[in-house]
MARGU-902277 format. One line per 10 residues: their letters; for each residue x, y, z of C-alpha. Coordinates in nm, 3 decimals. Example, Ala and Ser with C-alpha at 12.3 -4.5 7.8 and 13.67 -1.06 7.14 Angstrom:
BEGIN
AS = 1.230,-0.450,0.780 ~ 1.367,-0.106,0.714
//
This chain:
BEGIN
MAGAITNSLR = -1.704,-2.047,1.555 ~ -1.676,-1.774,1.819 ~ -1.433,-1.585,1.595 ~ -1.675,-1.606,1.302 ~ -1.961,-1.467,1.514 ~ -1.743,-1.189,1.657 ~ -1.620,-1.087,1.312 ~ -1.975,-1.096,1.176 ~ -2.088,-0.860,1.451 ~ -1.796,-0.625,1.386
LAKAGLVLAQ = -1.875,-0.616,1.015 ~ -2.243,-0.564,1.095 ~ -2.152,-0.259,1.302 ~ -1.943,-0.123,1.016 ~ -2.229,-0.194,0.778 ~ -2.473,0.000,0.995 ~ -2.242,0.301,1.007 ~ -2.200,0.300,0.630 ~ -2.575,0.254,0.580 ~ -2.649,0.546,0.812
HGVRFVPAGM = -2.430,0.765,0.591 ~ -2.600,0.639,0.275 ~ -2.285,0.476,0.138 ~ -2.310,0.213,-0.135 ~ -2.007,-0.007,-0.196 ~ -2.116,-0.194,-0.510 ~ -2.067,-0.033,-0.853 ~ -2.388,0.055,-1.035 ~ -2.509,-0.218,-1.267 ~ -2.340,-0.505,-1.084
PVPPPLRIAR = -2.571,-0.811,-1.050 ~ -2.707,-0.859,-0.699 ~ -2.764,-1.215,-0.567 ~ -3.115,-1.283,-0.426 ~ -3.003,-1.306,-0.059 ~ -2.840,-0.964,-0.083 ~ -3.149,-0.818,-0.253 ~ -3.345,-0.928,0.054 ~ -3.083,-0.769,0.281 ~ -3.104,-0.446,0.080
ALTAPIRWIS = -3.480,-0.439,0.132 ~ -3.432,-0.491,0.506 ~ -3.193,-0.193,0.523 ~ -3.434,0.040,0.345 ~ -3.567,0.187,0.674 ~ -3.213,0.287,0.774 ~ -3.172,0.463,0.441 ~ -3.502,0.649,0.477 ~ -3.434,0.755,0.836 ~ -3.082,0.877,0.768
APFHAGEPRQ = -3.154,1.051,0.435 ~ -3.270,1.385,0.586 ~ -2.951,1.413,0.791 ~ -2.734,1.394,0.479 ~ -2.946,1.597,0.239 ~ -2.724,1.819,0.027 ~ -2.406,1.660,0.162 ~ -2.167,1.553,-0.118 ~ -2.132,1.177,-0.158 ~ -1.755,1.201,-0.111
QRLANAITSL = -1.802,1.377,0.221 ~ -2.053,1.118,0.343 ~ -1.811,0.842,0.253 ~ -1.520,1.016,0.425 ~ -1.723,1.081,0.740 ~ -1.841,0.720,0.757 ~ -1.494,0.570,0.716 ~ -1.334,0.817,0.954 ~ -1.591,0.732,1.222 ~ -1.501,0.363,1.189
GPSYIKLGQF = -1.144,0.430,1.299 ~ -0.780,0.403,1.188 ~ -0.787,0.062,1.019 ~ -1.085,0.152,0.802 ~ -0.912,0.474,0.696 ~ -0.608,0.274,0.587 ~ -0.826,0.017,0.411 ~ -1.009,0.294,0.227 ~ -0.682,0.441,0.108 ~ -0.569,0.101,-0.019
LATRADVIGP = -0.898,0.034,-0.197 ~ -0.861,0.369,-0.373 ~ -0.595,0.199,-0.587 ~ -0.817,-0.096,-0.680 ~ -1.059,0.043,-0.937 ~ -1.066,-0.306,-1.087 ~ -1.227,-0.433,-0.765 ~ -1.458,-0.152,-0.650 ~ -1.514,0.042,-0.971 ~ -1.362,0.372,-1.091
ELAGELSMLQ = -1.632,0.592,-0.934 ~ -1.581,0.467,-0.580 ~ -1.204,0.448,-0.626 ~ -1.206,0.816,-0.722 ~ -1.405,0.907,-0.414 ~ -1.180,0.708,-0.184 ~ -0.872,0.874,-0.332 ~ -0.995,1.195,-0.164 ~ -1.003,1.032,0.180 ~ -0.777,1.217,0.423
DSLPPFPMAE = -0.591,1.035,0.698 ~ -0.690,1.272,0.977 ~ -0.836,1.221,1.325 ~ -0.873,1.440,1.635 ~ -0.555,1.448,1.847 ~ -0.529,1.251,2.169 ~ -0.464,1.442,2.496 ~ -0.127,1.584,2.600 ~ -0.136,1.363,2.912 ~ -0.134,1.054,2.689
ARRAVEESLG = 0.152,1.197,2.485 ~ 0.355,1.262,2.801 ~ 0.287,0.909,2.926 ~ 0.401,0.758,2.594 ~ 0.726,0.957,2.593 ~ 0.811,0.874,2.953 ~ 0.730,0.504,2.916 ~ 0.931,0.479,2.593 ~ 1.235,0.691,2.674 ~ 1.241,0.661,3.054
GRLEDHFAEF = 1.248,0.937,3.316 ~ 1.039,1.249,3.274 ~ 0.947,1.423,2.951 ~ 1.154,1.725,3.060 ~ 1.463,1.502,3.077 ~ 1.450,1.469,2.698 ~ 1.289,1.790,2.569 ~ 1.344,2.149,2.680 ~ 1.011,2.243,2.521 ~ 0.723,2.021,2.413
GPPVAAASIA = 0.431,2.180,2.229 ~ 0.076,2.066,2.150 ~ 0.011,1.836,1.851 ~ 0.055,2.000,1.512 ~ -0.084,1.706,1.312 ~ -0.293,1.399,1.402 ~ -0.347,1.098,1.176 ~ -0.496,0.751,1.218 ~ -0.187,0.588,1.369 ~ 0.012,0.869,1.532
QVHKAVVIDA = 0.032,1.241,1.597 ~ 0.321,1.487,1.576 ~ 0.441,1.749,1.827 ~ 0.695,2.026,1.783 ~ 0.965,2.024,2.051 ~ 1.307,2.165,2.135 ~ 1.615,1.974,2.255 ~ 1.939,2.103,2.406 ~ 2.251,1.942,2.256 ~ 2.572,1.870,2.447
DGSRREVAVK = 2.726,2.198,2.329 ~ 2.429,2.392,2.469 ~ 2.274,2.475,2.133 ~ 1.897,2.455,2.086 ~ 1.752,2.239,1.812 ~ 1.390,2.212,1.695 ~ 1.258,1.862,1.639 ~ 0.937,1.683,1.540 ~ 0.820,1.413,1.781 ~ 0.588,1.145,1.645
ILRPNVEKQF = 0.391,0.939,1.900 ~ 0.167,0.637,1.838 ~ -0.198,0.654,1.940 ~ -0.285,0.467,2.261 ~ -0.399,0.106,2.197 ~ -0.377,0.149,1.820 ~ -0.204,-0.190,1.778 ~ -0.492,-0.374,1.945 ~ -0.752,-0.200,1.732 ~ -0.570,-0.284,1.409
RRDLDSFYFA = -0.531,-0.651,1.502 ~ -0.903,-0.676,1.573 ~ -1.015,-0.507,1.251 ~ -0.763,-0.691,1.032 ~ -0.906,-1.018,1.161 ~ -1.249,-0.904,1.041 ~ -1.109,-0.798,0.703 ~ -0.951,-1.141,0.653 ~ -1.276,-1.309,0.753 ~ -1.465,-1.109,0.488
THLIERWHAP = -1.212,-1.163,0.208 ~ -1.186,-1.537,0.273 ~ -1.565,-1.564,0.244 ~ -1.560,-1.364,-0.078 ~ -1.284,-1.578,-0.228 ~ -1.457,-1.899,-0.124 ~ -1.804,-1.817,-0.256 ~ -1.730,-1.582,-0.548 ~ -1.483,-1.753,-0.783 ~ -1.427,-1.452,-1.019
SRRLKPSAVV = -1.288,-1.247,-0.729 ~ -1.005,-1.494,-0.667 ~ -0.810,-1.357,-0.962 ~ -0.811,-1.015,-0.793 ~ -0.671,-1.162,-0.467 ~ -0.866,-0.952,-0.216 ~ -0.685,-1.125,0.072 ~ -0.356,-1.007,-0.079 ~ -0.476,-0.648,-0.039 ~ -0.531,-0.714,0.332
DTLKRSTELE = -0.190,-0.887,0.348 ~ -0.028,-0.571,0.213 ~ -0.227,-0.355,0.453 ~ -0.124,-0.578,0.744 ~ 0.246,-0.569,0.656 ~ 0.255,-0.193,0.604 ~ 0.067,-0.114,0.925 ~ 0.288,-0.348,1.128 ~ 0.588,-0.151,1.004 ~ 0.411,0.180,1.071
MDLRLEAAAM = 0.346,0.083,1.433 ~ 0.714,0.032,1.516 ~ 0.862,0.379,1.484 ~ 1.216,0.241,1.503 ~ 1.152,0.085,1.162 ~ 1.035,0.420,1.026 ~ 1.358,0.574,1.155 ~ 1.555,0.299,0.980 ~ 1.364,0.364,0.657 ~ 1.454,0.733,0.676
SEMAENAAAD = 1.818,0.647,0.734 ~ 1.823,0.406,0.438 ~ 1.657,0.650,0.200 ~ 1.889,0.929,0.314 ~ 2.184,0.711,0.212 ~ 2.025,0.623,-0.122 ~ 1.951,0.990,-0.201 ~ 2.275,1.135,-0.065 ~ 2.387,1.243,-0.412 ~ 2.045,1.380,-0.518
EDFRVPQVDW = 2.070,1.758,-0.527 ~ 1.695,1.822,-0.538 ~ 1.569,1.580,-0.270 ~ 1.658,1.519,0.093 ~ 1.538,1.336,0.405 ~ 1.521,1.475,0.764 ~ 1.784,1.349,1.008 ~ 1.682,1.103,1.279 ~ 1.750,1.171,1.648 ~ 1.822,0.810,1.749
KRTARRVLTV = 1.881,0.904,2.113 ~ 1.514,1.007,2.146 ~ 1.361,0.733,1.931 ~ 1.193,0.412,2.048 ~ 0.917,0.178,1.930 ~ 0.635,0.421,2.009 ~ 0.825,0.754,1.983 ~ 1.020,0.894,1.688 ~ 1.220,1.217,1.699 ~ 1.351,1.378,1.379
EWIDGIKLSD = 1.476,1.709,1.250 ~ 1.207,1.978,1.229 ~ 1.155,2.090,0.870 ~ 1.115,2.464,0.813 ~ 0.959,2.454,0.470 ~ 0.640,2.505,0.275 ~ 0.394,2.220,0.247 ~ 0.314,2.139,-0.112 ~ -0.052,2.145,-0.012 ~ -0.018,2.522,0.054
AGAIAASGID = -0.050,2.645,-0.305 ~ -0.063,3.011,-0.201 ~ 0.260,2.994,-0.004 ~ 0.433,2.806,-0.285 ~ 0.329,3.075,-0.533 ~ 0.436,3.359,-0.301 ~ 0.777,3.201,-0.238 ~ 0.887,3.236,-0.598 ~ 0.978,2.867,-0.620 ~ 0.977,2.730,-0.975
RKALGLTVMR = 0.657,2.524,-0.967 ~ 0.733,2.344,-1.294 ~ 1.077,2.237,-1.173 ~ 0.932,2.126,-0.840 ~ 0.662,1.920,-1.011 ~ 0.926,1.750,-1.226 ~ 1.132,1.680,-0.912 ~ 0.835,1.513,-0.742 ~ 0.780,1.275,-1.033 ~ 1.145,1.195,-1.105
SFLKHAMRDG = 1.235,1.152,-0.737 ~ 0.967,0.888,-0.701 ~ 1.071,0.707,-1.018 ~ 1.439,0.717,-0.922 ~ 1.371,0.577,-0.578 ~ 1.146,0.303,-0.720 ~ 1.365,0.197,-1.014 ~ 1.717,0.294,-0.910 ~ 1.695,0.200,-0.541 ~ 1.399,-0.040,-0.528
FFHADMHQGN = 1.291,0.147,-0.213 ~ 1.037,0.428,-0.229 ~ 0.819,0.648,-0.011 ~ 0.470,0.503,-0.056 ~ 0.270,0.789,0.098 ~ 0.381,1.087,-0.111 ~ 0.072,1.303,-0.077 ~ 0.100,1.682,-0.056 ~ 0.089,1.691,0.323 ~ 0.403,1.476,0.345
LFADQGGRLV = 0.611,1.684,0.104 ~ 0.781,2.019,0.171 ~ 0.985,2.265,-0.032 ~ 1.274,2.398,0.176 ~ 1.434,2.740,0.146 ~ 1.666,2.615,-0.126 ~ 1.377,2.482,-0.332 ~ 1.464,2.120,-0.257 ~ 1.194,1.859,-0.206 ~ 1.184,1.721,0.150
AVDFGIMGRL = 0.971,1.417,0.239 ~ 0.839,1.332,0.587 ~ 0.634,1.047,0.739 ~ 0.816,0.733,0.625 ~ 0.571,0.492,0.786 ~ 0.463,0.337,0.454 ~ 0.750,0.227,0.230 ~ 0.757,0.012,-0.080 ~ 1.022,-0.225,-0.208 ~ 1.074,-0.365,-0.556
GHKERRFLAE = 1.306,-0.648,-0.650 ~ 1.519,-0.645,-0.963 ~ 1.248,-0.828,-1.158 ~ 0.981,-0.573,-1.071 ~ 1.214,-0.282,-1.141 ~ 1.296,-0.420,-1.483 ~ 0.926,-0.466,-1.549 ~ 0.850,-0.105,-1.455 ~ 1.140,0.037,-1.659 ~ 1.064,-0.172,-1.965
ILHGLITRDY = 0.692,-0.090,-1.960 ~ 0.756,0.283,-1.929 ~ 1.025,0.273,-2.195 ~ 0.815,0.056,-2.426 ~ 0.514,0.288,-2.408 ~ 0.731,0.598,-2.446 ~ 0.916,0.462,-2.751 ~ 0.604,0.281,-2.885 ~ 0.783,-0.052,-2.877 ~ 0.471,-0.245,-2.777
RRAAEVHFWA = 0.614,-0.584,-2.868 ~ 0.897,-0.539,-2.620 ~ 0.660,-0.415,-2.350 ~ 0.436,-0.716,-2.409 ~ 0.727,-0.959,-2.391 ~ 0.824,-0.817,-2.053 ~ 0.479,-0.902,-1.918 ~ 0.530,-1.263,-2.025 ~ 0.888,-1.274,-1.897 ~ 0.775,-1.146,-1.557
GYVPPHHPVE = 0.495,-1.406,-1.546 ~ 0.220,-1.143,-1.534 ~ 0.042,-1.285,-1.841 ~ -0.008,-1.663,-1.873 ~ 0.188,-1.820,-2.164 ~ -0.120,-1.955,-2.341 ~ -0.196,-1.602,-2.466 ~ -0.013,-1.489,-2.784 ~ 0.243,-1.217,-2.729 ~ 0.124,-1.042,-3.044
VFAQALRAIG = -0.232,-1.013,-2.916 ~ -0.119,-0.865,-2.585 ~ 0.109,-0.623,-2.772 ~ -0.200,-0.517,-2.966 ~ -0.379,-0.443,-2.639 ~ -0.084,-0.234,-2.517 ~ -0.089,-0.044,-2.845 ~ -0.454,0.039,-2.778 ~ -0.342,0.190,-2.446 ~ -0.024,0.361,-2.564
EPIHGRTAED = -0.115,0.511,-2.901 ~ -0.384,0.751,-2.773 ~ -0.127,0.929,-2.554 ~ 0.087,1.024,-2.853 ~ -0.027,1.340,-3.017 ~ -0.230,1.451,-2.716 ~ -0.144,1.754,-2.508 ~ 0.052,1.687,-2.192 ~ -0.231,1.783,-1.958 ~ -0.454,1.519,-2.117
ISMADLLGQL = -0.218,1.230,-2.043 ~ -0.296,1.063,-1.710 ~ -0.094,0.783,-1.556 ~ -0.400,0.696,-1.348 ~ -0.613,0.660,-1.661 ~ -0.353,0.437,-1.822 ~ -0.345,0.215,-1.515 ~ -0.723,0.194,-1.532 ~ -0.707,0.087,-1.895 ~ -0.444,-0.174,-1.815
FAYTEVFDMQ = -0.666,-0.309,-1.537 ~ -0.948,-0.340,-1.790 ~ -0.738,-0.593,-1.980 ~ -0.639,-0.799,-1.677 ~ -0.946,-1.022,-1.693 ~ -0.923,-1.066,-2.071 ~ -0.566,-1.194,-2.041 ~ -0.609,-1.385,-1.711 ~ -0.359,-1.157,-1.538 ~ -0.320,-1.220,-1.165
TRPELILLQK = -0.301,-0.928,-0.923 ~ 0.062,-0.880,-0.818 ~ 0.066,-0.789,-0.448 ~ 0.418,-0.647,-0.471 ~ 0.294,-0.384,-0.716 ~ -0.008,-0.264,-0.518 ~ 0.187,0.004,-0.328 ~ 0.366,0.107,-0.646 ~ 0.035,0.156,-0.829 ~ -0.112,0.348,-0.536
TMVVVEGVAR = 0.188,0.579,-0.505 ~ 0.216,0.642,-0.878 ~ -0.141,0.771,-0.890 ~ -0.085,0.995,-0.585 ~ 0.247,1.130,-0.716 ~ 0.087,1.213,-1.049 ~ -0.175,1.420,-0.870 ~ 0.085,1.608,-0.666 ~ 0.308,1.676,-0.968 ~ 0.014,1.791,-1.180
GLDPELNMWV = -0.100,2.019,-0.897 ~ 0.231,2.203,-0.931 ~ 0.249,2.191,-1.310 ~ -0.078,2.107,-1.491 ~ 0.117,2.079,-1.818 ~ 0.368,1.827,-1.684 ~ 0.428,1.559,-1.946 ~ 0.449,1.235,-1.750 ~ 0.633,1.055,-2.025 ~ 0.894,1.325,-2.072
AAEPVAKAWI = 0.949,1.313,-1.695 ~ 0.978,0.934,-1.686 ~ 1.183,0.875,-2.002 ~ 1.536,0.961,-1.876 ~ 1.486,0.762,-1.554 ~ 1.362,0.452,-1.735 ~ 1.632,0.486,-2.002 ~ 1.908,0.523,-1.740 ~ 1.789,0.213,-1.555 ~ 1.781,0.004,-1.873
EDNLGPIGRL = 2.130,0.122,-1.974 ~ 2.274,0.056,-1.628 ~ 2.115,-0.283,-1.581 ~ 2.062,-0.427,-1.929 ~ 2.356,-0.265,-2.109 ~ 2.719,-0.385,-2.113 ~ 2.790,-0.273,-1.753 ~ 2.479,-0.445,-1.627 ~ 2.569,-0.764,-1.811 ~ 2.915,-0.764,-1.654
REAGEGASTI = 2.762,-0.715,-1.311 ~ 2.522,-1.005,-1.369 ~ 2.812,-1.221,-1.485 ~ 3.002,-1.143,-1.166 ~ 2.700,-1.224,-0.951 ~ 2.655,-1.547,-1.145 ~ 3.016,-1.648,-1.087 ~ 2.973,-1.582,-0.715 ~ 2.662,-1.800,-0.709 ~ 2.839,-2.085,-0.890
GKILADLPAL = 3.127,-2.064,-0.642 ~ 2.887,-2.092,-0.349 ~ 2.717,-2.395,-0.507 ~ 3.054,-2.567,-0.558 ~ 3.148,-2.498,-0.195 ~ 2.820,-2.650,-0.077 ~ 2.835,-2.946,-0.315 ~ 2.960,-3.212,-0.065 ~ 2.677,-3.135,0.177 ~ 2.422,-3.135,-0.105
LTQAQQSAVA = 2.543,-3.477,-0.225 ~ 2.513,-3.619,0.128 ~ 2.158,-3.485,0.161 ~ 2.069,-3.628,-0.179 ~ 2.199,-3.971,-0.081 ~ 2.000,-3.967,0.245 ~ 1.685,-3.861,0.059 ~ 1.732,-4.138,-0.198 ~ 1.761,-4.401,0.077 ~ 1.448,-4.269,0.249
LNDMARDGLR = 1.250,-4.272,-0.076 ~ 1.368,-4.626,-0.152 ~ 1.246,-4.743,0.192 ~ 0.908,-4.576,0.137 ~ 0.871,-4.737,-0.205 ~ 0.950,-5.081,-0.061 ~ 0.757,-5.067,0.268 ~ 0.498,-4.797,0.200 ~ 0.425,-4.487,0.408 ~ 0.322,-4.590,0.759
LDDETMRRLA = 0.145,-4.395,1.030 ~ 0.114,-4.516,1.388 ~ -0.228,-4.583,1.543 ~ -0.225,-4.263,1.751 ~ -0.159,-4.047,1.442 ~ -0.442,-4.220,1.254 ~ -0.680,-4.161,1.545 ~ -0.593,-3.789,1.562 ~ -0.636,-3.748,1.188 ~ -0.981,-3.905,1.206
QERARQARWT = -1.081,-3.677,1.495 ~ -0.952,-3.369,1.315 ~ -1.138,-3.461,0.996 ~ -1.465,-3.505,1.187 ~ -1.410,-3.176,1.372 ~ -1.340,-2.986,1.050 ~ -1.656,-3.129,0.893 ~ -1.864,-2.993,1.181 ~ -1.698,-2.652,1.170 ~ -1.731,-2.636,0.792
QAAIWVGAVS = -2.109,-2.676,0.817 ~ -2.125,-2.411,1.089 ~ -1.900,-2.177,0.888 ~ -2.129,-2.205,0.587 ~ -2.422,-2.074,0.792 ~ -2.213,-1.804,0.958 ~ -2.076,-1.705,0.617 ~ -2.426,-1.672,0.473 ~ -2.533,-1.454,0.765 ~ -2.216,-1.244,0.734
LAILALAQFA = -2.269,-1.181,0.365 ~ -2.621,-1.066,0.437 ~ -2.490,-0.834,0.708 ~ -2.227,-0.695,0.471 ~ -2.509,-0.594,0.240 ~ -2.577,-0.313,0.486 ~ -2.250,-0.160,0.374 ~ -2.286,-0.250,0.012 ~ -2.637,-0.159,-0.086 ~ -2.763,0.107,0.150
G = -2.833,0.416,-0.051
//
């Protein structure tokens, strides 16, 4: 009960901040239940008082200011929701996609304390020079420093340091997010298909990885191995000696940020080739390796002196299993080659569309998405638009949200924007076709079949080796089941007493939770309907 009240108060505070900025979180035209209409009326004074302070301010800027003021976890949540147009509507999703992960830096004294606590000794024991922060985001900030190697040579490095107490703040806010999504799923049945709690699950997992910088270092090392043969993409080297849970030290990249359009143009770098590299690098990492950089915005990508693409900030990474990679490759290849039947069958094979729907009807829906892109100019074809159209069919075909694809969808939209910023005429399908085709040939062609056969033989051998133990377990289970069938399932008196007490306790808390939930939903209306 205390947790429900605490979370309600936290959400109320967030609602007040959003209301003060005139933010509305419900798409226009969506039906409003009577209790929330009352709450909207109660928040009208806040809207009237705050309106003069935001007159003339763009809606996107008001939204960004409100979310930024709520802190790191809300910034991350906003970035995740930017990929869920099916949940929050395309207008709000578009506005959230412009949200920048940027906060004021924390003091140098805090940075020094973090380095010394993490690496031991004094900061000067590890770095010959240590400059002020050059970038500050919601979870960490980056400093430029210099180290002296054993041979006496000087080497420039980037030092990433977690914000003080950021772990505690995320745990607190994530608890509130779960509280809100569980209420939504319990009281609004249509939202269950969209799995709002799964969005928070993904946010939780990714932020937990982000807040252990040793894991980011490991991700960089793994991707560097995967991309070792890629001539147009590379990863900075990790300085493991100066890396710990809250401090990460890597090679300093002397390059041009892709966000600096003027510098890119002045450098003479082939913008079209660089845009193609951005798109194909992402697709290769996702399909070939099943491991991709999931935060590929312009600020995290550089062009080095040789024109190669260099990625930084590996805090958010995505993984795809073989099943998901096949799904992605087949869908891209099916839409490119206009083989809609095959693309539809892959949806059913992967379990994304329930079997009671005819394959032919779903293929017809995919045709409605794919055909308009053929015959159109390259700059008119948007991967983001196609994803939006596919989302529009999810409810019609009872498609469940796939949590493992949330990061992939998010990154694909971001990568498209970066690639198109370099080359507005980039044809997404021409860029994707050789990558998808290569994956299908490698994995579904003769070589792939032989590999699968070898893996199958290995699995059969393992099963045969474990067979005696499996037979013993089966015999023991059969005896236990026979005893239960003869004598019935019995519980001792103490167990029965505890079950009765627990049932009575849950009944009391359920009634209390209903009232708390009703109050919380009314409070959330501050965030949803102000403005």
